C-alpha positions as CSV (number, residue, x, y, z in Angstrom):
1,M,14.7,36.8,49.6
2,L,15.0,33.3,48.0
3,I,11.6,32.2,49.3
4,S,9.9,35.5,48.2
5,R,11.2,34.9,44.7
6,K,9.9,31.3,44.6
7,R,6.5,32.5,45.8
8,A,6.6,35.1,43.2
9,Q,7.3,32.4,40.4
10,S,4.6,30.2,41.7
11,C,2.0,32.8,41.8
12,A,3.0,33.7,38.2
13,R,2.5,30.0,37.1
14,L,-0.9,29.9,38.8
15,E,-2.1,33.1,37.1
16,S,-0.9,31.8,33.8
17,R,-2.8,28.6,34.3
18,R,-5.9,30.4,35.4
19,R,-5.9,32.7,32.4
20,G,-5.3,29.6,30.2
21,H,-8.4,27.7,31.5
22,A,-10.3,30.9,31.2
23,G,-9.5,31.0,27.5
24,L,-10.4,27.4,27.0
25,A,-13.9,28.2,28.7
26,V,-14.6,30.5,25.6
27,M,-13.8,27.8,23.2
28,K,-16.4,25.1,22.2
29,S,-15.6,21.6,21.0
30,L,-16.0,21.2,17.2
31,P,-16.9,17.7,15.7
32,L,-13.9,16.3,13.8
33,S,-16.3,15.8,10.7
34,K,-16.4,19.7,10.4
35,V,-12.7,20.3,10.5
36,Y,-12.4,20.5,6.7
37,Q,-14.8,23.5,6.7
38,L,-12.0,25.5,8.5
39,L,-9.3,24.5,6.0
40,E,-11.1,24.7,2.8
41,P,-8.2,24.7,0.3
42,G,-9.2,26.9,-2.7
43,P,-11.9,27.7,-5.2
44,V,-14.4,25.3,-6.4
45,V,-13.1,23.9,-9.8
46,L,-14.4,21.6,-12.6
47,L,-12.3,18.5,-13.6
48,T,-12.7,17.3,-17.1
49,T,-11.7,13.8,-18.4
50,A,-12.0,12.0,-21.7
51,R,-11.8,8.2,-22.3
52,R,-13.0,6.1,-25.0
53,G,-14.5,9.0,-26.7
54,R,-16.6,10.0,-23.8
55,V,-16.0,13.3,-22.1
56,N,-17.0,14.0,-18.5
57,V,-16.7,16.7,-16.0
58,M,-17.0,16.6,-12.2
59,T,-17.0,19.4,-9.5
60,M,-14.1,19.3,-7.2
61,S,-12.9,21.4,-4.1
62,W,-10.5,19.0,-2.6
63,H,-7.1,20.2,-4.0
64,M,-4.0,22.3,-3.2
65,M,-0.9,23.7,-4.9
66,V,2.2,21.6,-4.3
67,D,4.9,23.4,-6.3
68,F,5.4,26.6,-8.2
69,E,7.1,25.8,-11.5
70,P,6.3,23.5,-13.2
71,P,3.0,24.0,-11.3
72,L,2.1,20.8,-9.4
73,I,-1.5,20.3,-7.9
74,A,-2.5,17.6,-5.4
75,C,-6.1,16.6,-5.9
76,V,-8.4,14.1,-4.4
77,V,-10.8,12.1,-6.8
78,S,-12.8,9.4,-4.9
79,N,-12.7,6.0,-6.5
80,A,-16.4,6.2,-6.3
81,D,-16.5,9.1,-8.7
82,Y,-17.0,8.2,-12.4
83,S,-14.1,10.5,-13.4
84,F,-11.6,8.3,-11.3
85,T,-11.2,5.5,-13.8
86,A,-10.5,7.9,-16.7
87,L,-8.0,9.9,-14.7
88,N,-6.2,6.9,-13.4
89,L,-6.0,5.3,-16.9
90,T,-5.5,8.2,-19.2
91,K,-3.4,10.3,-16.7
92,E,-4.9,13.4,-18.4
93,C,-7.4,16.2,-17.2
94,V,-8.3,19.7,-17.4
95,I,-9.0,22.0,-14.3
96,S,-11.3,24.7,-15.2
97,I,-12.0,27.6,-12.9
98,P,-15.6,28.9,-12.9
99,A,-16.7,32.3,-11.6
100,V,-19.4,32.9,-9.4
101,E,-22.1,33.5,-12.1
102,L,-21.7,29.6,-12.8
103,A,-22.1,28.6,-9.1
104,A,-25.6,27.1,-9.6
105,T,-24.3,25.1,-12.6
106,V,-21.3,23.9,-10.7
107,V,-23.4,22.6,-8.0
108,K,-25.8,20.7,-10.4
109,I,-22.7,19.3,-12.0
110,G,-21.6,17.9,-8.7
111,N,-25.0,16.5,-7.8
112,C,-25.1,14.1,-10.7
113,S,-23.0,11.4,-12.1
114,G,-21.3,11.0,-15.5
115,R,-22.5,7.3,-15.4
116,D,-26.1,8.5,-15.9
117,V,-25.7,12.1,-17.6
118,A,-23.8,13.6,-20.4
119,K,-22.9,16.6,-18.5
120,F,-21.5,18.9,-21.4
121,Q,-24.9,18.5,-23.2
122,K,-27.1,18.6,-20.2
123,F,-25.6,21.8,-18.8
124,Q,-24.9,23.3,-22.0
125,L,-21.0,23.7,-21.5
126,T,-18.9,24.8,-24.4
127,P,-15.9,22.6,-25.1
128,L,-12.7,24.0,-26.6
129,P,-10.0,21.9,-28.0
130,A,-6.9,21.5,-25.7
131,E,-3.6,21.9,-27.1
132,R,-1.6,19.0,-25.3
133,I,-4.2,16.7,-24.1
134,A,-7.5,14.9,-25.1
135,P,-10.0,16.4,-22.6
136,P,-11.5,19.7,-23.7
137,L,-11.3,23.1,-22.0
138,I,-14.5,24.7,-20.8
139,A,-15.0,28.1,-22.7
140,D,-17.6,29.2,-20.0
141,C,-14.9,29.2,-17.4
142,F,-12.4,32.2,-17.0
143,A,-9.3,29.9,-16.6
144,N,-8.3,26.4,-18.0
145,L,-5.4,24.1,-17.0
146,E,-4.2,21.3,-19.2
147,C,-2.8,18.8,-16.8
148,K,-1.0,15.3,-16.7
149,V,-0.8,13.0,-13.6
150,T,2.7,12.8,-12.6
151,D,2.5,10.9,-9.2
152,T,0.0,8.1,-8.3
153,R,1.9,6.7,-5.2
154,L,-0.9,8.0,-2.8
155,V,-3.9,7.1,-5.1
156,R,-4.4,3.5,-3.6
157,K,-4.4,4.9,-0.1
158,Y,-5.9,8.3,-0.2
159,N,-7.3,8.7,-3.8
160,L,-4.8,11.4,-4.2
161,F,-3.3,12.5,-7.6
162,V,-0.5,14.8,-8.1
163,I,-0.8,16.5,-11.4
164,E,1.3,18.8,-13.4
165,V,0.0,21.8,-15.4
166,L,1.2,21.6,-19.0
167,K,-0.5,24.6,-20.4
168,A,-2.6,27.3,-18.8
169,W,-5.3,29.6,-20.4
170,I,-7.1,32.7,-19.1
171,N,-9.9,34.8,-20.6
172,P,-8.6,38.4,-20.3
173,A,-12.0,39.7,-20.3
174,K,-12.8,37.8,-17.1
175,R,-9.6,38.2,-15.4
176,Q,-11.1,39.8,-12.3
177,S,-13.8,37.1,-12.1
178,K,-14.9,36.1,-8.5
179,T,-14.3,32.5,-7.5
180,I,-16.6,30.4,-5.3
181,H,-15.2,28.4,-2.2
182,H,-17.1,25.5,-0.5
183,H,-17.7,25.4,3.2
184,G,-19.6,22.3,3.4
185,F,-23.2,21.3,3.4
186,G,-24.2,23.4,0.6
187,R,-22.6,26.6,1.9
188,F,-20.4,28.7,-0.4
189,V,-18.7,32.0,0.1
190,V,-17.5,34.3,-2.8
191,D,-13.9,35.6,-3.3
192,G,-13.9,38.9,-1.6
193,E,-11.9,42.1,-1.5
194,S,-8.2,41.8,-2.3
195,I,-5.5,43.5,-0.2
196,T,-1.8,43.9,-1.1
197,L,1.0,43.5,1.6
198,K,4.7,43.3,1.5
199,S,5.8,39.8,0.5
200,R,9.3,38.3,0.1
201,M,8.1,36.8,-3.1
202,R,7.6,40.1,-4.8
């Protein structure tokens, strides 16, 4: 009886391994350089800075929420970006959320540098004065967040800033706007259908 039970357990283990290897055979290796396409963090946004009277805006998709209230956001701004110095020195920015109708403009903004181009003028963006910081809001976007940098400990190593939202604005007429999400190499998807499920936060 004891031998029979051991044989059964051994057979079960072998069957489990066989199924596991069969599952791996369905999978295909993915280059590590493409992992970020699977974990895209959120909508493509515009980040506006102001320094020495010069306003600049850049396209950004590397960001994530860190805390609820006050809202904290972690974002990566490369030290090769023209916006990096202004953000690092002034500790202020506006995050503007564009709708899909601005997608082509958003890409063009990301494909040029503020070192060479006055982007608000070139792309005919409409600035609005912010309430608590120097950089302007962008009226063409359906939401704008006035922000200050609160933590720079990871800037030197990862170019990662933690910023706090001081004031949030939204255009009620565009509240149902669809956002765009970057999947890499010029490919974007549009925010789709919403579903409502039970949540412990409700």
